[in-house]
C-alpha positions, 0 to 999 in steps of 0.5 A: 228111487221109489220106482227103482223100489217097486221094480225090487219090491213089489210084494214089499208093504212098506214100499207100496205106502212109501209111494202112497205117501209120495203119490198124495203129497204130488195130489195124486191120490189117484193112484196114493188109493192103488198104492195104499190097497196094495199095501193093505192085501201084503200086509192087512194089519199096516195099519198106517196104510189103512188110515192114509188110505181112508184120509186120501177117499175121504179126501176124493170124497167116498166117505163111506169108503173111509168110513169103513176103512176106519172102522176096520182098523178100529176091529183090530185096534179099537185103541188108535186114537188116530182111526177114532179122530178120523173117522170123526172128521168123516161126520162133521 
């Protein structure tokens, strides 16, 4: 069903974000990262996609990119507790 949504609405950030979530649940992290990045290109303010991207980058061992992603979220919204928590985890 999401594949069909992607065909119909390829420029919908929320569809891209949902595909990221689905792929990450299947362990297809590299594909999920691609969809998270696409979601953020379409809607740079979509914090949930940025947090997913950071978490996936962290899982893939790219801590520098994960840290950068979380910091970008915090630049826009310094009160985002999830971004603070996930950023702190990168330093453990």
